[in-house]
C-alpha positions as CSV (number, residue, x, y, z in Angstrom):
1,M,-24.7,-60.0,-7.1
2,G,-25.8,-61.1,-10.6
3,S,-29.3,-60.5,-12.3
4,S,-32.1,-63.3,-11.8
5,P,-32.3,-65.7,-14.3
6,F,-35.6,-64.7,-14.8
7,S,-35.1,-60.7,-15.0
8,S,-35.1,-59.3,-18.6
9,P,-31.8,-58.5,-20.0
10,T,-32.9,-54.8,-20.2
11,E,-33.6,-55.1,-16.2
12,A,-30.1,-56.8,-15.7
13,K,-28.4,-53.9,-17.6
14,A,-29.9,-51.4,-15.6
15,Q,-29.0,-53.3,-12.5
16,E,-25.4,-53.4,-13.5
17,M,-25.5,-49.4,-14.4
18,P,-24.3,-47.0,-12.0
19,P,-26.7,-44.3,-10.5
20,P,-26.6,-41.0,-12.6
21,V,-24.2,-38.3,-11.4
22,P,-26.4,-34.9,-10.6
23,A,-25.3,-32.3,-12.4
24,P,-23.8,-28.9,-10.1
25,R,-26.6,-26.5,-9.7
26,V,-25.5,-23.4,-11.6
27,L,-27.5,-20.4,-9.9
28,P,-29.2,-17.7,-12.1
29,A,-27.5,-15.1,-13.7
30,P,-28.7,-12.3,-11.5
31,L,-27.6,-14.0,-8.7
32,R,-24.1,-14.8,-9.8
33,F,-24.4,-11.4,-10.4
34,L,-25.2,-10.5,-6.8
35,V,-23.0,-13.1,-5.0
36,A,-19.9,-11.7,-7.3
37,T,-21.1,-8.3,-5.9
38,G,-21.2,-9.3,-2.7
39,R,-17.6,-10.5,-2.6
40,I,-16.2,-7.5,-4.3
41,F,-17.8,-4.9,-1.7
42,K,-16.5,-7.4,1.4
43,S,-13.2,-7.1,-0.2
44,W,-13.2,-3.9,-1.1
45,I,-14.4,-2.8,3.1
46,F,-11.8,-5.1,4.8
47,A,-8.7,-3.5,2.0
48,T,-10.0,-0.3,3.0
49,L,-9.6,-1.3,6.9
50,A,-6.7,-2.7,6.0
51,C,-5.1,0.7,5.1
52,M,-5.4,2.1,8.6
53,S,-2.9,-0.5,10.1
54,I,0.3,-1.6,9.1
55,P,-0.3,-5.2,9.7
56,L,-3.3,-5.5,8.0
57,A,-1.7,-3.3,5.3
58,I,1.1,-6.0,4.8
59,L,-2.6,-8.7,4.5
60,F,-4.0,-6.5,1.7
61,A,-0.5,-5.9,-0.6
62,G,-0.4,-10.2,-0.2
63,W,-3.8,-10.4,-1.4
64,T,-3.3,-8.1,-4.3
65,Y,-0.2,-9.7,-5.4
66,R,-2.0,-13.2,-5.2
67,L,-4.6,-11.7,-7.6
68,V,-1.6,-10.4,-9.8
69,Q,-0.5,-14.2,-10.2
70,H,-4.3,-15.3,-10.6
71,R,-4.9,-13.1,-13.1
72,A,-1.3,-13.6,-14.8
73,H,-1.3,-17.4,-14.9
74,K,-5.2,-17.2,-16.0
75,L,-3.8,-15.5,-19.2
76,W,-0.7,-18.0,-19.5
77,A,-3.4,-20.7,-19.4
78,I,-5.6,-19.0,-22.6
79,R,-2.6,-18.2,-24.6
80,L,-1.2,-21.6,-24.0
81,G,-4.5,-23.3,-25.0
82,K,-5.2,-24.2,-21.8
83,D,-8.5,-24.8,-19.8
84,P,-8.0,-21.4,-16.9
85,D,-8.7,-22.0,-13.4
86,N,-12.1,-19.9,-12.9
87,R,-12.9,-21.5,-9.8
88,R,-12.9,-18.0,-7.9
89,T,-12.4,-14.5,-9.3
90,L,-10.3,-12.8,-5.9
91,P,-8.2,-14.9,-3.8
92,R,-9.9,-15.3,-0.2
93,W,-8.7,-13.4,3.1
94,F,-8.8,-15.9,5.7
95,L,-10.7,-19.8,4.2
96,S,-7.7,-21.4,2.0
97,E,-8.8,-22.0,-1.4
98,R,-8.3,-26.1,-1.2
99,S,-10.2,-25.9,2.1
100,G,-12.9,-28.7,1.0
101,N,-9.2,-30.8,-0.3
102,I,-7.5,-30.0,2.8
103,L,-10.6,-31.1,5.2
104,S,-11.6,-34.4,3.0
105,G,-7.6,-35.5,3.9
106,T,-7.8,-35.2,7.3
107,E,-10.2,-37.9,8.0
108,G,-8.8,-41.0,9.2
109,T,-5.7,-39.5,10.0
110,A,-4.1,-39.0,13.8
111,F,-5.7,-36.5,15.9
112,H,-2.5,-33.7,15.4
113,S,-2.8,-34.0,11.6
114,R,-6.5,-33.5,11.8
115,I,-5.9,-30.0,14.0
116,A,-3.1,-29.2,11.8
117,G,-5.1,-29.7,8.8
118,I,-8.3,-27.9,9.9
119,L,-6.3,-25.0,10.8
120,R,-5.0,-25.1,7.3
121,A,-8.2,-24.9,6.2
122,L,-9.4,-21.9,7.7
123,L,-6.1,-20.1,7.9
124,G,-4.5,-21.0,4.3
125,S,-5.4,-17.9,2.6
126,L,-4.2,-15.7,5.9
127,G,-0.7,-17.6,6.0
128,A,-0.4,-17.1,2.0
129,N,-1.2,-13.1,2.0
130,W,0.9,-12.7,5.0
131,R,3.5,-14.2,3.4
132,T,3.2,-12.9,0.0
133,G,2.9,-9.2,1.4
134,S,5.7,-9.3,3.8
135,L,8.4,-10.6,1.0
136,I,7.5,-8.2,-1.5
137,T,7.4,-5.2,0.6
138,L,10.3,-6.2,2.4
139,N,12.4,-6.3,-0.9
140,S,10.2,-3.3,-2.4
141,F,12.0,-1.1,1.1
142,L,15.4,-2.6,0.4
143,V,15.6,-0.8,-2.8
144,T,13.6,2.5,-2.0
145,L,15.6,3.0,1.3
146,P,18.5,4.4,0.1
147,G,16.8,6.9,-2.2
148,G,14.0,8.0,0.7
149,M,16.5,8.1,3.7
150,I,18.7,10.5,1.5
151,M,15.6,12.7,0.5
152,M,14.7,12.6,4.0
153,F,18.0,14.2,5.2
154,S,18.0,16.4,2.6
155,W,14.5,18.1,3.5
156,Y,15.7,18.2,7.6
157,S,18.8,19.5,6.4
158,G,17.5,22.1,4.3
159,W,15.1,23.6,7.3
160,D,18.2,23.1,9.8
161,N,19.7,25.3,7.9
162,S,17.4,27.7,6.7
163,F,16.6,28.4,10.6
164,K,20.4,28.6,11.6
165,K,21.6,30.6,8.7
166,G,23.9,28.4,8.3
167,Y,24.9,30.6,4.2
168,E,28.3,28.5,4.0
169,Q,26.3,24.8,4.1
170,A,23.6,26.4,1.6
171,E,24.3,23.6,-0.8
172,I,24.1,20.7,1.7
173,G,20.4,20.4,1.5
174,P,19.8,20.6,-2.3
175,L,22.3,18.7,-3.4
176,W,21.9,15.4,-1.2
177,G,18.3,16.1,-2.2
178,L,19.1,15.6,-5.9
179,I,20.9,12.5,-5.0
180,G,18.2,10.8,-3.3
181,I,15.6,12.2,-5.7
182,F,17.8,10.1,-8.5
183,L,18.0,7.0,-6.3
184,F,14.7,7.0,-6.1
185,M,14.1,7.4,-9.5
186,V,16.2,4.9,-10.5
187,A,14.4,2.5,-7.9
188,M,11.5,3.6,-9.7
189,T,12.2,2.2,-12.7
190,Y,13.0,-1.6,-11.2
191,I,10.4,-1.9,-8.7
192,P,6.9,-2.0,-9.9
193,I,8.0,-5.4,-12.7
194,A,10.2,-6.8,-9.9
195,Q,7.4,-6.5,-7.9
196,A,5.1,-8.6,-10.5
197,R,8.0,-10.5,-11.1
198,Q,7.9,-11.6,-7.6
199,A,4.1,-12.0,-7.3
200,I,3.6,-14.4,-10.9
201,T,6.0,-16.7,-10.1
202,G,6.1,-16.7,-6.2
203,S,9.9,-16.8,-5.5
204,T,11.6,-14.1,-3.5
205,R,14.8,-14.4,-5.9
206,A,13.0,-13.5,-8.6
207,F,12.5,-10.0,-7.4
208,W,16.3,-9.4,-7.9
209,S,16.6,-11.0,-11.4
210,Y,18.3,-7.6,-12.7
211,R,18.3,-8.9,-16.3
212,K,14.8,-10.3,-16.7
213,V,13.5,-7.5,-14.9
214,R,15.1,-5.1,-17.3
215,D,14.2,-7.2,-20.5
216,V,10.5,-6.6,-19.6
217,I,10.9,-2.8,-19.4
218,R,12.8,-2.9,-22.6
219,A,10.4,-5.1,-24.2
220,R,7.3,-2.8,-23.0
221,P,8.7,0.4,-23.2
222,M,5.0,2.2,-23.6
223,T,3.5,0.1,-21.1
224,C,6.5,0.9,-18.9
225,L,6.0,5.0,-19.5
226,V,1.8,4.5,-19.1
227,L,2.7,2.8,-15.7
228,S,4.9,5.6,-14.4
229,G,2.4,8.1,-15.6
230,S,0.0,6.2,-13.4
231,Y,2.3,6.2,-10.2
232,T,2.9,10.2,-10.8
233,F,-1.0,11.1,-11.4
234,L,-1.6,9.0,-8.1
235,G,1.3,10.2,-6.6
236,A,-0.1,13.9,-7.3
237,I,-3.7,13.0,-5.7
238,F,-1.9,12.0,-2.5
239,M,0.0,14.7,-2.5
240,V,-3.6,16.8,-2.0
241,A,-4.9,14.5,0.2
242,V,-2.0,15.0,2.1
243,S,-1.8,19.0,1.9
244,A,-5.6,19.4,2.7
245,L,-5.4,18.5,6.0
246,T,-3.4,21.8,6.6
247,V,-6.1,23.7,5.4
248,V,-8.7,22.0,7.9
249,G,-6.3,22.0,10.7
250,N,-5.7,25.7,10.0
251,G,-9.5,27.0,10.5
252,D,-11.8,27.2,12.9
253,S,-13.2,23.7,12.3
254,F,-11.1,21.9,15.0
255,E,-11.9,25.0,17.7
256,G,-13.5,23.7,20.7
257,K,-13.7,20.4,20.0
258,S,-12.0,17.3,22.3
259,S,-9.1,15.3,21.4
260,A,-11.8,12.2,20.5
261,E,-13.3,14.2,18.0
262,I,-10.6,15.5,16.3
263,V,-9.4,11.6,16.4
264,S,-12.9,10.7,14.8
265,F,-12.9,13.5,12.4
266,L,-9.0,12.3,11.0
267,N,-10.1,8.4,10.9
268,A,-13.3,9.6,8.6
269,Y,-11.0,10.9,6.7
270,Y,-8.6,8.6,6.3
271,F,-11.1,6.2,5.3
272,F,-12.7,7.9,2.9
273,W,-9.0,8.2,0.8
274,A,-8.3,5.1,1.4
275,A,-11.5,4.1,0.3
276,F,-11.8,5.9,-3.1
277,F,-8.1,6.0,-3.7
278,I,-5.6,3.8,-1.7
279,V,-7.1,0.8,-2.4
280,P,-8.4,1.1,-5.8
281,G,-5.3,2.9,-6.9
282,F,-2.9,0.1,-5.5
283,L,-4.7,-2.3,-7.3
284,L,-4.9,-0.6,-10.5
285,L,-1.0,-0.1,-10.3
286,K,0.2,-3.7,-9.5
287,L,-2.2,-5.3,-12.0
288,I,-1.3,-3.1,-15.0
289,A,2.3,-4.0,-13.6
290,G,1.5,-7.9,-13.7
291,R,-0.2,-7.6,-17.1
292,I,2.7,-6.0,-18.7
293,Y,4.9,-8.9,-17.0
294,A,2.6,-11.7,-18.2
295,D,2.8,-10.2,-21.5
296,A,6.5,-9.6,-22.0
297,S,7.8,-13.1,-19.9
298,Y,5.3,-15.0,-22.4
299,D,6.6,-13.2,-25.7
300,A,10.3,-13.8,-24.5
301,I,9.7,-17.9,-23.7
302,V,7.9,-18.1,-27.0
303,A,10.3,-16.1,-28.8
304,S,13.1,-18.4,-27.5
305,R,14.7,-14.7,-26.2
306,W,14.5,-16.8,-22.4
307,Q,15.2,-19.9,-22.2
308,K,12.9,-22.6,-20.2
309,D,15.9,-23.4,-17.7
310,E,16.7,-19.8,-17.1
311,V,13.3,-19.2,-15.4
312,T,11.9,-19.8,-12.2
313,D,10.9,-23.5,-11.6
314,R,7.1,-22.2,-11.7
315,E,7.1,-20.6,-15.3
316,Q,9.3,-23.4,-16.1
317,K,5.9,-25.9,-15.2
318,I,3.4,-23.9,-16.8
319,F,5.8,-23.5,-20.3
320,E,7.1,-27.2,-20.2
321,H,4.6,-27.8,-23.3
322,A,5.0,-24.3,-24.9
323,R,6.0,-24.5,-28.4
324,V,8.7,-22.3,-28.9
325,A,8.7,-20.3,-32.2
326,E,12.1,-20.4,-34.4
327,K,13.5,-17.0,-34.5
328,P,13.0,-14.7,-37.9
329,P,15.8,-14.5,-40.4
330,A,17.7,-11.0,-39.7
331,P,16.8,-8.5,-42.2
332,P,19.9,-6.9,-44.5
333,G,21.7,-5.1,-43.3
334,L,21.6,-1.6,-44.4
335,M,17.7,-2.2,-43.0
336,R,19.2,-3.6,-39.6
337,T,20.8,-0.5,-39.2
338,G,18.1,1.4,-39.7
339,L,15.6,-0.3,-37.8
340,T,18.3,-0.2,-34.8
341,A,19.1,3.7,-34.9
342,F,15.0,3.9,-34.9
343,S,14.8,1.8,-32.2
344,F,17.1,3.7,-30.3
345,I,15.9,6.7,-30.7
346,G,12.3,6.0,-29.7
347,R,13.7,4.0,-26.8
348,L,15.4,6.8,-26.0
349,F,12.8,9.2,-25.9
350,L,10.6,6.9,-24.1
351,R,12.9,6.5,-21.0
352,A,13.4,10.5,-20.8
353,A,9.7,10.8,-20.6
354,T,9.4,8.1,-18.0
355,L,12.2,9.8,-16.0
356,L,11.0,12.9,-16.1
357,L,7.6,11.3,-15.0
358,L,9.2,9.8,-12.3
359,L,11.4,13.3,-11.4
360,L,7.5,14.8,-10.8
361,F,6.8,11.8,-8.7
362,A,9.2,12.5,-5.9
363,L,9.1,16.0,-6.6
364,E,5.4,15.5,-5.2
365,L,6.7,13.9,-2.4
366,Y,8.6,17.5,-1.1
367,I,5.6,19.3,-1.9
368,A,3.2,17.1,0.2
369,Q,5.8,17.4,3.3
370,F,6.2,20.9,2.8
371,F,2.1,22.0,3.2
372,T,1.7,19.2,5.7
373,F,4.7,18.5,8.4
374,E,4.8,14.7,8.4
375,P,6.4,12.1,10.5
376,A,9.7,10.8,8.6
377,T,8.3,7.9,8.0
378,N,6.8,9.4,4.8
379,W,9.9,9.6,3.3
380,L,10.7,5.8,3.4
381,R,7.0,4.8,2.1
382,Q,4.6,5.5,-0.4
383,P,1.2,4.0,-0.2
384,M,1.4,3.2,-3.9
385,V,4.6,1.7,-4.3
386,Q,5.7,-0.2,-1.2
387,L,2.9,-0.5,1.5
388,P,-1.0,0.6,1.2
389,W,-1.0,2.4,4.7
390,Y,-2.2,5.5,4.9
391,H,-3.4,6.7,9.1
392,S,-1.1,9.5,10.9
393,I,-2.8,10.3,14.0
394,P,-0.4,13.0,16.0
395,K,1.2,11.6,19.3
396,D,-0.3,14.1,21.3
397,L,-4.1,13.5,20.4
398,K,-3.4,9.8,21.0
């Protein structure tokens, strides 16, 4: 309706202007810090409890890989000059990050569509965590399974041979052990970066892109050495955690206690190690691997070492408008030969150091098994590699 002819132009202009949009409320800095601390604490407690169960450990793994993806995409956005997504610093466990948009989109729809939308809003992150964690865990098991099974066979073969005094077959256990350790070392050079690539791209096939994973490892040999050293260091702590049960169990602390009391002690023991070792260690290793892949892949695409049509659909969308640098001119022949030789020697040294650290990581599994006779599954999974699960109660106590 137009303005009255008797109203002034100022009043008419004020009537035509839309009402001002209220500015979003911003919490004070101390309150924002408390809210962020509370979210981190809740995620830490739930992740610790998740390490006690295989299905929940899969959820924790998926949540971790989604965090890796979020941080990598934020890094890419900053380097590409885009506005990063700062809506949340941590992924959610159950409620979808887009729950508000999903619920608003169900208004006026059919009843079954509204119910489906409500379920997606309430359980969207739960499904994403489970899907991401299960797929990456499955791929990781497929790569480590041959080496783990052979190491398990060598261990049991060695024990059987020592008890039966079969000196003619004395070399079977150590020989198969060396084969299993070699396969495990090869798998461990590939898995961390492959896990990061699948998590960041969201593509299951990206895990098996051997050439892309190899290019990242070659482009970042020093940081990959640090990553392998971190696996070995945390593996040594896990070896102590497993071996310490032998010292506790052989003492008089369990004498006269019921099975329920022993199980309660073991649950508290596993909770302690999960809270202060497995949860932060698993997060640290996956975030380091994700940063390595994010840095190396960005440099490869911008420097034209990777073509945009060779990467996954998500990477193509992110780097669609990225400015690709021209290749620098090649140095003179003699200088190029010297740089190539120096680079070859340096890379050879770093790879030898990486394999040595992974050898120590594999030997830690044997040492832990020697002190504490754990189930056979310990040879097939490590909480820092495939699944962050650490909870082994003897069958006679259940």
